[in-house]
C-alpha positions in Angstrom: -123.5 -28.7 13.8 -124.1 -32.3 12.7 -127.6 -33.8 12.8 -126.9 -35.8 15.9 -125.4 -33.1 18.1 -127.2 -31.3 20.9 -124.4 -29.2 22.4 -126.8 -27.0 24.3 -127.9 -29.8 26.6 -124.4 -30.7 27.6 -123.6 -27.0 28.1 -126.6 -26.4 30.4 -126.0 -29.5 32.6 -122.2 -29.1 33.1 -122.3 -26.7 36.1 -118.9 -27.3 37.5 -117.5 -23.9 38.6 -120.7 -22.1 37.8 -121.9 -19.6 40.5 -124.4 -17.6 38.5 -126.7 -19.4 36.0 -127.8 -16.9 33.3 -128.4 -19.7 30.8 -131.2 -21.8 32.4 -134.3 -21.9 30.4 -136.9 -22.2 33.2 -137.8 -20.4 36.4 -136.4 -21.7 39.7 -137.4 -25.3 40.1 -140.3 -26.0 42.5 -140.1 -28.3 45.4 -142.4 -31.3 45.9 -143.8 -29.6 49.1 -145.0 -26.6 47.0 -147.3 -28.9 45.0 -149.0 -30.2 48.2 -148.9 -33.5 50.0 -149.0 -36.8 48.2 -151.0 -39.5 49.9 -148.9 -42.3 51.2 -151.5 -44.7 49.9 -151.1 -43.6 46.3 -150.8 -46.8 44.2 -147.9 -46.5 41.7 -149.1 -49.0 39.2 -150.3 -48.1 35.7 -152.6 -45.1 35.8 -156.2 -45.6 35.1 -157.6 -44.1 31.9 -159.9 -41.9 34.0 -156.9 -40.1 35.5 -155.3 -39.4 32.1 -158.7 -38.2 30.8 -159.1 -35.8 33.7 -155.6 -34.4 33.1 -156.3 -33.9 29.4 -159.6 -32.2 30.1 -157.8 -29.9 32.6 -155.2 -29.0 30.0 -157.9 -28.3 27.4 -159.5 -25.8 29.8 -156.4 -23.6 29.7 -157.0 -22.8 26.0 -159.4 -20.1 24.6 -160.6 -22.6 22.0 -162.2 -26.0 21.9 -159.2 -28.3 21.6 -158.4 -32.0 22.1 -155.2 -32.8 24.0 -152.7 -35.7 24.4 -150.5 -35.7 27.5 -146.9 -36.7 26.7 -143.5 -37.1 28.6 -142.5 -33.5 28.0 -143.0 -31.0 25.1 -140.0 -32.5 23.2 -141.8 -35.9 23.1 -145.0 -34.1 21.9 -143.1 -32.5 19.0 -141.5 -35.8 18.0 -144.9 -37.5 18.1 -146.4 -34.9 15.8 -143.6 -35.5 13.3 -144.2 -39.3 13.6 -148.0 -39.0 13.0 -148.1 -36.4 10.2 -145.0 -36.9 8.2 -143.4 -39.6 6.1 -139.8 -40.1 5.0 -139.0 -37.7 2.2 -141.5 -35.0 3.2 -140.2 -31.5 3.5 -140.3 -29.6 6.8 -139.6 -25.8 7.0 -138.0 -24.9 10.4 -137.1 -21.5 11.8 -133.5 -20.5 12.5 -132.3 -19.7 15.1 -134.3 -22.4 17.0 -134.3 -24.9 19.8 -132.0 -27.6 18.4 -134.3 -30.7 18.5 -136.9 -28.8 16.3 -134.2 -28.8 13.6 -132.5 -32.2 14.2 -135.5 -34.4 15.0 -137.0 -34.1 11.5 -133.7 -34.8 9.9 -133.2 -37.9 12.1 -136.6 -39.2 10.9 -135.5 -39.0 7.2 -137.4 -35.7 6.5 -136.0 -33.0 4.3 -135.4 -29.9 6.4 -135.3 -26.4 5.0 -134.8 -23.3 7.0 -136.1 -19.7 7.1 -134.4 -17.0 9.1 -135.8 -15.0 12.0 -133.4 -12.0 11.8 -132.1 -9.7 14.5 -132.6 -6.7 12.1 -136.3 -7.6 11.8 -136.7 -7.9 15.6 -136.8 -11.7 15.2 -140.4 -11.3 13.9 -141.7 -13.9 11.4 -141.5 -12.9 7.8 -144.7 -14.5 6.6 -144.0 -13.6 3.0 -140.6 -15.2 3.1 -142.0 -18.3 4.7 -144.5 -18.7 1.8 -141.8 -18.2 -0.8 -139.6 -20.8 0.9 -142.3 -23.5 0.8 -142.3 -25.9 -2.1 -144.8 -28.5 -3.4 -143.1 -31.0 -1.1 -143.5 -28.9 2.1 -145.8 -30.7 4.6 -145.1 -28.8 7.8 -143.8 -25.4 9.1 -142.3 -25.4 12.6 -142.0 -22.4 14.9 -141.7 -21.5 18.6 -143.9 -18.8 20.0 -142.6 -17.1 22.0 -139.5 -17.6 20.0 -136.7 -19.6 21.6 -134.1 -18.2 21.9 -135.1 -14.5 21.5 -138.3 -14.4 23.6 -140.2 -12.5 21.0 -143.9 -13.3 20.9 -145.8 -13.3 17.6 -149.4 -12.4 18.1 -151.7 -15.1 16.7 -153.6 -12.5 14.6 -150.3 -12.1 12.7 -150.1 -15.9 12.2 -153.6 -15.9 10.7 -152.1 -14.7 7.5 -150.8 -18.3 7.2 -154.3 -19.8 7.7 -155.6 -20.0 4.2 -152.1 -20.7 2.8 -151.5 -23.8 4.9 -155.0 -25.1 4.3 -154.9 -24.5 0.6 -151.6 -26.2 0.3 -152.2 -29.1 2.8 -149.5 -27.9 5.2 -149.4 -28.3 8.9 -148.2 -25.6 11.3 -146.5 -26.9 14.5 -146.2 -24.2 17.2 -144.1 -25.0 20.3 -145.7 -22.7 22.9 -143.7 -23.8 25.9 -143.0 -20.1 26.9 -146.5 -18.8 26.0 -147.8 -18.7 29.6 -145.3 -16.0 30.4 -147.3 -13.7 28.1 -150.2 -12.1 29.9 -153.1 -12.3 27.5 -151.0 -14.3 25.1 -153.6 -16.3 23.1 -152.6 -19.7 21.8 -152.3 -20.3 18.1 -154.5 -23.5 18.5 -157.6 -21.7 17.4 -156.3 -20.6 14.0 -156.9 -23.7 12.0 -157.4 -27.5 12.1 -154.0 -27.6 10.5 -152.3 -26.1 13.6 -150.9 -28.2 16.4 -149.5 -26.6 19.5 -147.3 -28.2 22.1 -146.3 -27.2 25.6 -145.3 -28.4 29.1 -145.0 -27.6 32.8 -141.2 -27.2 32.6 -140.4 -23.6 31.8 -143.1 -21.5 33.4 -144.1 -23.8 36.2 -140.5 -24.9 37.2 -141.5 -28.6 37.1 -139.2 -29.9 34.4 -138.5 -33.0 36.5 -142.1 -34.2 36.1 -141.6 -34.7 32.3 -145.2 -33.5 31.8 -146.0 -32.1 28.3 -148.8 -32.2 25.8 -150.0 -31.6 22.3 -153.3 -29.8 21.5 -155.3 -29.3 18.3 -158.8 -28.7 17.1 -158.3 -31.9 15.0 -159.7 -34.7 17.1 -158.5 -37.4 14.8 -154.9 -36.1 14.8 -154.8 -36.1 18.6 -156.2 -39.7 18.6 -153.4 -40.7 16.3 -150.8 -39.1 18.6 -152.2 -41.1 21.5 -152.0 -44.3 19.4 -148.4 -43.8 18.5 -147.5 -42.8 22.0 -149.1 -46.1 23.3 -146.5 -48.0 21.4 -143.6 -46.0 22.8 -144.7 -45.0 26.2 -148.2 -46.4 27.2 -148.6 -44.0 30.1 -147.1 -41.0 31.8 -146.1 -42.0 35.4 -149.0 -42.0 37.8 -147.2 -39.6 40.1 -146.5 -37.3 37.2 -150.1 -37.1 36.2 -151.2 -36.5 39.8 -148.7 -33.8 40.4 -149.3 -32.2 37.0 -153.0 -32.1 37.7 -152.3 -30.4 41.1 -150.2 -27.7 39.3 -152.8 -27.1 36.6 -155.5 -26.7 39.3 -153.4 -23.9 40.8 -152.4 -22.5 37.5 -153.2 -18.9 38.4 -150.8 -19.0 41.3 -148.0 -20.4 39.3 -148.5 -18.0 36.4 -148.6 -15.0 38.7 -145.3 -16.0 40.4 -143.6 -16.8 37.1 -144.6 -13.6 35.4 -143.4 -11.6 38.4 -140.1 -13.3 38.2 -139.9 -12.7 34.5 -140.7 -9.0 34.8 -138.1 -8.4 37.5 -135.5 -10.4 35.6 -136.2 -8.6 32.3 -136.0 -5.2 34.0 -132.5 -6.2 35.3 -131.4 -7.4 31.9 -132.8 -4.2 30.2 -130.7 -2.1 32.6 -127.6 -4.2 32.1 -127.9 -4.0 28.3 -128.4 -0.2 28.4 -125.3 0.2 30.5 -123.2 -2.1 28.4 -122.1 -0.6 25.0 -120.5 -3.9 24.0 -123.9 -5.8 23.9 -127.2 -5.1 22.2 -130.5 -6.9 22.0 -134.0 -7.2 20.7 -135.9 -6.9 24.0 -138.1 -10.0 24.5 -141.8 -9.5 24.6 -142.0 -11.3 27.9 -140.6 -14.3 29.7 -137.0 -15.1 30.9 -135.0 -15.7 27.7 -133.2 -13.3 25.3 -130.7 -13.5 22.5 -128.3 -10.5 22.7 -125.7 -9.7 20.0 -122.1 -9.0 20.9 -120.5 -5.9 19.6 -117.0 -7.1 20.5 -114.3 -8.8 18.5 -115.2 -12.2 19.9 -117.8 -14.8 19.0 -120.5 -16.1 21.3 -118.9 -19.5 22.0 -115.6 -18.0 23.1 -117.4 -15.4 25.2 -119.5 -18.1 26.9 -116.4 -20.2 27.6 -114.6 -17.2 29.2 -117.7 -16.2 31.2 -118.0 -19.8 32.4 -114.4 -19.7 33.6 -115.3 -16.7 35.6 -118.4 -18.4 37.1 -121.2 -17.1 34.9 -123.1 -19.5 32.6 -124.6 -18.1 29.3 -125.3 -20.1 26.2 -123.5 -19.7 22.8 -125.7 -18.5 20.0 -124.1 -21.0 17.7 -126.0 -23.7 19.6 -129.3 -22.5 18.1 -128.4 -22.3 14.5 -127.4 -24.8 11.8 -125.1 -22.5 9.7 -123.2 -20.1 11.9 -125.4 -17.0 11.2 -125.8 -16.4 14.9 -122.3 -17.0 16.2 -122.1 -13.4 17.5 -125.1 -14.0 19.8 -125.6 -15.5 23.3 -128.7 -16.7 24.9 -129.0 -14.8 28.2 -131.7 -15.8 30.7 -132.9 -14.3 34.0 -135.5 -16.6 35.6 -133.6 -17.9 38.6 -133.4 -16.5 42.2 -133.5 -12.7 42.0 -130.4 -12.1 44.2 -128.4 -14.6 42.1 -129.5 -13.0 38.9 -128.4 -9.5 40.2 -125.0 -10.9 41.2 -124.7 -12.7 37.9 -125.2 -9.5 35.9 -122.7 -7.7 38.2 -120.1 -10.4 37.4 -121.0 -10.4 33.7 -120.2 -6.7 33.6 -116.8 -7.3 35.0 -116.2 -10.0 32.4 -117.3 -7.7 29.5 -115.1 -4.9 30.8 -112.1 -7.2 31.0 -112.6 -8.4 27.4 -113.1 -4.8 26.2 -109.8 -3.7 27.9 -108.0 -6.5 26.2 -109.1 -5.1 22.8 -107.9 -1.6 23.5 
């Protein structure tokens, strides 16, 4: 994978011939009507500061810690802004592998030195804190993780991350935690409370099904850091669209309803996936802690990319594991998701069983 490539994006958006989507990273998209009516007299000029302040205060209320927030055009933009504010060309960034591609490529594109640490199947994709510390050098300025982990769906309890607290503060290192799937975890506390050196990011895309709003944010206990993010954002994108802020605020005000629906969808989907894995000797997994994504390993004589291509030809979309790693260590994996319409997910797994069986018969 070269530093400019983002093959996952093209794979997920090319849906020609796809009947069953078991690769989508969010719950079923919500309609505008589900958010409630929008007044016809809404003025679509630049939003007033008061609106953005209300939105940011509402975001802050979702955390179990006193945090400052900056609203951004999606979580990916929030992550990039964090890199812009805190790091300089030549600084070293330590990033997990496998990972969501932009978390690995964005630092490289900014002239940062990127090093990797593995989250291994054999360890249940848990973070190896000792290994992370050993991989850091005197040039390391930031550690980057997702929690829950994308692509495995494994959630690392913040109490486990506290082992990093004194280490990052003593060594002047920041910890960036992309928490875009955290709200799937009932009682899943944010890492924002751990230290002033921790920055968390998230959005309304995955759990809320509102990816089209491009509504994300960064949060931290460090007020000055958040102020700097807002300053940099003002040069790139002075404001989120007024309609995005209004609709995002509506969604956050009904957060409990959205979370209840999303968690129910995730639980049903994960139960289906668990049953499918148990009944399929050719595939194994580390069961995700919660949510709608998983990262199974193939036990057949075929890599994940070829498997995904053949599945797509048969109408089922899964994502190749190679799209989440820089060095080929996870070529035998696929990312398998189960957050769409329940009936479609059921039918998708039924079709996937036929595909696996056909491939197994070919190897006899």
